[in-house]
N, C-alpha and C positions, 0 to 999 in steps of 0.2 A: 333501112334501119341500121343501127349502130351494130357493128361486129364486135366479137369478143376481141379484146386487146390485152397485153400484158397485165393490166391491173386485174383482169378476170382470167388469170392463168388457170392451169389446171389444179393448183393448189387450192384456189378459190372454190367454195362449193357452189353448187347449182343454185341454192338459195340465196347466196350472197350475190350471184350475178343477177337473178330475178330482182332482189331488192334495189339494185343501183342501176341497171343498164338502161331502163326506159324511164327513169325519173327526170323530171324537168331539169333539176340541177345538173344533170350529167349530159344534157343536150345543149347544143349551140348552133348559131348560124355561121356558116363557113363557105367562102366562094368554092365553086366546083373544082376549080384547078387545085386549092389547097386541101381541099376534102380527100381528092385522090392521093395526093402527096401525104397526107396523115395517116390514111387507111389502117394499116395494122401496127403502127409505131407505139413506142412507149410514150408515157405522158411527158418525159424528159425531151424526147424528140419532138413531140407535138407541141410542146411550150414554144419552140422556136418558130414552128409553123403558124400558131396562133398569132404570135407577134406581127406576122406579115399581114394579117387579115385588116381589111378596111372596115370590118363591123367592130364598133367600139366594145360590145358585150363579150366579144370573143377575144380581141387583142388584151382585154384587161384580165383574162383567166390567168396567165402566167405571172402577172403582177400581184394579183390577189392571193394565188395559191401555189405554194411551193411544191406540194405534193397533192396527188389525186386520190382520194380514198372515199370511204363511205362519209367520214365526217366532213370533207370538203365539199362533197355532193349536196349533203345536207345544209351545210351553210350556204351554198350558193343558191340552192332551191329557196330557202328562207328569203335571201336578198332579192332575188327574182320575183318572188311573190309579193314582197313590200313594195317593189318598183311597180309592179303591175297594179296593185291596189291604188297607189297614189295617180298613176296615169289615167286608169279607168274608173275612177271613183264616181259614183252617182250621187248628185245633189238632189235633195228632196224639198 
């Protein structure tokens, strides 16, 4: 599971952490070596790591989001849900 990062610093409330950390918009696919490198880094540092990923939805994150916060997570979650709906739509 994701670990606390500077986004979820001690200044952030436990409620805020629970609202964001396990949301779909806050999760991404990342190669094991890059995941290890990203570990506890800030979003600014992770952006450079995400750019190295061969996974399109991951290397697109730093292009689409300058900052990583609850608003960014919600926006990305809506985008992922819209993409999923178009990919896995059921025709009756």
